[in-house]
C-alpha positions as CSV (number, residue, x, y, z in Angstrom):
1,X,100.4,23.6,-78.9
2,X,103.3,25.9,-79.5
3,X,106.9,25.4,-78.2
4,X,106.6,28.1,-75.5
5,X,103.5,26.5,-74.0
6,X,105.1,23.0,-74.1
7,X,108.2,24.4,-72.3
8,X,106.0,26.1,-69.6
9,X,104.0,22.9,-69.0
10,X,107.2,20.9,-68.8
11,X,108.7,23.4,-66.4
12,X,105.5,23.4,-64.4
13,X,105.5,19.6,-64.1
14,X,109.0,19.8,-62.7
15,X,108.1,22.6,-60.4
16,X,105.1,20.8,-59.0
17,X,107.2,17.7,-58.1
18,X,109.7,20.0,-56.2
19,X,106.8,22.0,-54.7
20,X,105.3,18.7,-53.3
21,X,108.6,17.9,-51.7
22,X,108.9,21.4,-50.3
23,X,105.5,21.2,-48.7
24,X,106.4,17.8,-47.3
25,X,109.3,19.2,-45.3
26,X,107.5,22.5,-44.5
27,X,110.0,24.7,-46.4
28,X,109.5,27.5,-48.9
29,X,111.2,28.2,-52.2
30,X,110.6,32.0,-52.6
31,X,111.2,34.2,-55.6
32,X,111.2,37.8,-54.5
33,X,110.1,40.3,-57.2
34,X,110.9,43.7,-55.7
35,X,113.6,45.5,-53.8
36,X,111.2,46.3,-50.9
37,X,110.3,42.6,-50.5
38,X,113.8,41.3,-50.7
39,X,115.1,43.7,-48.1
40,X,112.5,42.5,-45.6
41,X,113.3,38.8,-46.3
42,X,116.9,39.7,-45.4
43,X,115.9,41.8,-42.4
44,X,114.1,38.7,-41.1
45,X,117.2,36.5,-41.9
46,X,115.0,34.4,-44.1
47,X,117.2,34.5,-47.2
48,X,117.8,30.8,-47.1
49,X,114.3,30.5,-48.5
50,X,115.2,32.5,-51.6
51,X,115.7,30.7,-54.9
52,X,115.5,33.8,-57.0
53,X,115.3,37.6,-56.9
54,X,114.4,40.3,-59.5
55,X,116.8,42.8,-61.0
56,X,115.9,45.6,-58.5
57,X,116.7,43.5,-55.5
58,X,120.0,44.1,-53.6
59,X,121.7,41.1,-52.3
60,X,125.2,40.6,-50.7
61,X,128.0,40.3,-53.2
62,X,128.8,36.8,-52.0
63,X,125.1,35.6,-52.5
64,X,124.6,33.3,-55.5
65,X,120.9,33.8,-55.9
66,X,119.7,33.7,-59.5
67,X,118.2,36.9,-61.0
68,X,114.8,36.5,-62.7
69,X,114.8,39.8,-64.6
70,X,112.8,43.0,-64.1
71,X,109.8,42.7,-61.8
72,X,107.4,44.2,-64.3
73,X,108.5,41.8,-67.1
74,X,108.7,38.3,-65.5
75,X,108.8,35.1,-67.6
76,X,106.8,32.1,-66.4
77,X,109.2,29.7,-68.1
78,X,112.3,31.2,-66.5
79,X,110.7,31.4,-63.1
80,X,109.5,27.8,-63.2
81,X,113.0,26.5,-63.8
82,X,113.7,27.6,-60.2
83,X,110.8,25.4,-58.9
84,X,109.4,28.1,-56.6
85,X,106.6,27.4,-54.2
86,X,105.9,31.1,-53.6
87,X,106.5,34.3,-55.7
88,X,106.1,37.6,-53.7
89,X,106.0,41.1,-55.2
90,X,104.3,44.4,-55.2
91,X,101.4,45.7,-57.3
92,X,104.1,46.5,-59.9
93,X,104.9,42.8,-60.4
94,X,103.8,41.4,-63.7
95,X,102.8,41.0,-66.4
96,X,99.4,39.5,-65.4
97,X,99.5,36.6,-67.9
98,X,102.7,35.4,-66.4
99,X,101.2,35.5,-62.9
100,X,98.2,33.6,-64.1
101,X,100.4,30.9,-65.7
102,X,102.2,30.5,-62.4
103,X,99.0,30.1,-60.5
104,X,97.7,27.5,-62.9
105,X,100.6,25.2,-62.3
106,X,100.3,25.5,-58.5
107,X,102.7,28.3,-57.6
108,X,101.4,30.7,-54.9
109,X,101.6,34.3,-56.0
110,X,101.4,36.9,-53.2
111,X,101.0,40.7,-53.7
112,X,102.1,42.7,-50.7
113,X,101.2,46.2,-49.6
114,X,102.9,48.9,-51.6
115,X,101.5,52.1,-50.0
116,X,104.2,54.8,-49.8
117,X,103.5,55.3,-46.1
118,X,104.9,54.0,-42.7
119,X,101.6,52.2,-42.2
120,X,102.1,50.5,-45.6
121,X,105.6,49.5,-44.7
122,X,104.4,48.0,-41.4
123,X,101.7,46.1,-43.2
124,X,104.3,44.7,-45.6
125,X,106.5,43.7,-42.6
126,X,103.7,41.7,-41.2
127,X,102.9,40.1,-44.6
128,X,106.5,39.1,-45.2
129,X,106.9,37.8,-41.7
130,X,103.9,35.5,-42.1
131,X,105.1,34.3,-45.5
132,X,108.6,33.4,-44.1
133,X,107.4,32.2,-40.7
134,X,109.3,35.1,-39.0
135,X,106.4,36.5,-36.9
136,X,108.6,36.6,-33.7
137,X,110.9,39.2,-35.3
138,X,108.1,41.7,-36.3
139,X,108.2,43.7,-33.0
140,X,111.9,44.3,-33.2
141,X,111.8,45.4,-36.8
142,X,108.8,47.7,-36.2
143,X,110.7,49.2,-33.2
144,X,113.7,50.0,-35.5
145,X,111.3,51.7,-38.0
146,X,109.8,53.8,-35.2
147,X,113.2,54.8,-34.0
148,X,114.3,55.9,-37.5
149,X,111.1,57.9,-38.0
150,X,111.5,59.6,-34.6
151,X,115.0,60.6,-35.4
152,X,113.9,62.2,-38.6
153,X,111.1,64.0,-36.8
154,X,113.6,65.6,-34.4
155,X,115.5,67.2,-37.3
156,X,112.6,68.9,-38.9
157,X,112.7,72.6,-39.7
158,X,110.2,75.3,-38.9
159,X,107.5,74.9,-41.6
160,X,108.2,78.4,-42.9
161,X,111.8,77.4,-43.5
162,X,111.2,74.0,-45.1
163,X,112.9,73.5,-48.4
164,X,111.0,72.8,-51.5
165,X,112.1,69.5,-53.1
166,X,111.0,68.0,-56.4
167,X,111.8,64.5,-57.7
168,X,112.1,64.1,-61.4
169,X,111.9,60.8,-63.2
170,X,114.0,61.3,-66.3
171,X,113.8,59.1,-69.4
172,X,116.0,59.9,-72.3
173,X,113.9,61.2,-75.2
174,X,110.8,61.8,-73.2
175,X,109.6,64.7,-70.9
176,X,110.6,64.3,-67.3
177,X,107.9,63.1,-64.9
178,X,107.4,64.8,-61.6
179,X,106.5,62.8,-58.5
180,X,103.3,64.1,-56.9
181,X,101.3,62.8,-53.9
182,X,100.9,59.1,-53.3
183,X,104.5,58.3,-54.4
184,X,107.5,57.0,-52.6
185,X,109.6,60.0,-53.5
186,X,107.0,62.3,-52.0
187,X,107.0,60.2,-48.8
188,X,110.8,60.4,-48.6
189,X,110.8,64.2,-49.2
190,X,108.3,64.6,-46.3
191,X,110.2,62.3,-44.0
192,X,113.3,64.3,-44.8
193,X,111.6,67.5,-43.8
194,X,111.1,68.9,-47.2
195,X,108.0,70.1,-49.0
196,X,107.0,68.7,-52.3
197,X,105.3,71.5,-54.2
198,X,104.0,69.0,-56.8
199,X,102.1,67.1,-54.1
200,X,99.2,69.6,-54.0
201,X,98.9,69.7,-57.8
202,X,99.3,66.1,-59.1
203,X,98.9,62.5,-58.0
204,X,101.4,59.8,-58.9
205,X,103.9,60.7,-61.7
206,X,103.0,63.3,-64.3
207,X,104.9,65.4,-66.9
208,X,104.8,69.1,-66.1
209,X,105.0,72.1,-68.4
210,X,108.1,74.2,-68.2
211,X,106.0,77.1,-66.8
212,X,104.6,74.9,-64.0
213,X,108.0,73.6,-63.0
214,X,109.5,77.1,-62.9
215,X,106.4,78.3,-60.9
216,X,107.1,75.8,-58.2
217,X,110.6,77.2,-57.6
218,X,112.2,74.1,-56.0
219,X,115.2,74.6,-53.8
220,X,116.4,71.1,-54.5
221,X,115.9,68.6,-57.3
222,X,116.1,64.9,-56.7
223,X,117.0,62.5,-59.5
224,X,117.9,58.8,-59.4
225,X,121.6,58.1,-59.2
226,X,121.3,56.0,-62.4
227,X,119.8,58.9,-64.4
228,X,122.3,61.4,-62.9
229,X,125.2,59.1,-64.0
230,X,123.7,58.4,-67.4
231,X,123.3,62.0,-68.2
232,X,126.7,62.9,-66.9
233,X,126.3,65.0,-63.7
234,X,124.7,68.3,-62.6
235,X,125.6,70.4,-65.6
236,X,124.2,67.7,-68.0
237,X,121.0,67.5,-66.0
238,X,120.5,71.3,-66.3
239,X,121.3,71.1,-70.0
240,X,118.8,68.4,-70.5
241,X,116.2,70.4,-68.5
242,X,117.0,74.0,-69.1
243,X,113.8,75.2,-67.3
244,X,115.6,74.3,-64.0
245,X,118.1,77.1,-64.5
246,X,115.2,79.5,-63.6
247,X,114.7,77.9,-60.2
248,X,116.8,78.1,-57.0
249,X,117.8,74.5,-57.4
250,X,119.2,75.1,-60.8
251,X,120.8,78.5,-60.0
252,X,122.6,76.9,-57.0
253,X,123.3,73.6,-58.7
254,X,121.3,71.7,-56.0
255,X,120.8,68.5,-57.9
256,X,120.8,65.6,-55.4
257,X,120.8,61.9,-56.3
258,X,118.6,59.3,-54.7
259,X,119.0,55.6,-54.8
260,X,116.5,54.3,-57.3
261,X,116.2,51.0,-55.5
262,X,114.7,53.0,-52.6
263,X,111.7,53.9,-54.8
264,X,110.6,50.4,-55.9
265,X,107.5,48.7,-54.4
266,X,106.4,51.3,-51.9
267,X,108.1,52.9,-48.9
268,X,110.8,50.5,-47.6
269,X,113.8,50.2,-45.3
270,X,116.0,51.6,-48.0
271,X,113.6,54.5,-48.4
272,X,114.0,55.4,-44.7
273,X,117.8,55.3,-45.1
274,X,117.6,57.7,-48.0
275,X,115.2,60.0,-46.1
276,X,117.8,60.2,-43.3
277,X,120.6,61.0,-45.8
278,X,118.6,63.6,-47.6
279,X,117.5,65.1,-44.3
280,X,121.1,65.6,-43.3
281,X,121.8,67.3,-46.7
282,X,118.8,69.6,-46.4
283,X,119.4,70.6,-42.8
284,X,123.0,70.0,-41.8
């Protein structure tokens, strides 16, 4: 038996003893592995149940909740030191061997809905409510979601005047990926009243040829705030992707940032806030 396995077993034994106590007093010890999960736990005022959050999760500055790393690269050993009874995340959570190790030592692993739709968000709301015993707060939160969507719907342009918006996922040293249909950026673009010209051509995220990107003639390019800052601003983005200079977005310098945390784990509350902000920028 190697050292890592011994450490996992030892941590698992400790976790099981604490888990038994937690079940005895009907409390949960939750690790949230995803921004769209953590935001709902806070929306339900159930953060007292959190013993850990992943690197994408946003928590108040005065919160002293341990970080467990990136939600796609979790460590069983590190998680078990927090003695969780429940780990909640999206389909993006992993790797699978880590999740299997956690299940084997008695930790419940829950995968919640990650569909980039309002329906997916409401399903996730119900799931998180059930996991945190917050069912009585679901109706109020759903009403808030409906209100936000209705407000966005009121500020939609005539279809013939809708602006074409592309989201680019930029990684240094690799071709940019474009968000097509069935992605959170596409859902945000549509909620904001834009048209994603890539949605009819590709599903998920795909690299596009220079010719295809120019052919789409986007009016606005969305990039994550992190990528924008790392590259060094609008001019640097256009320098890194010179094809954009042949589009209305590039000609007019319409490179708009979007909060990357709003894109993790499906359409979430932060996604709706970003849709509202982008809607105001597109149609002031």
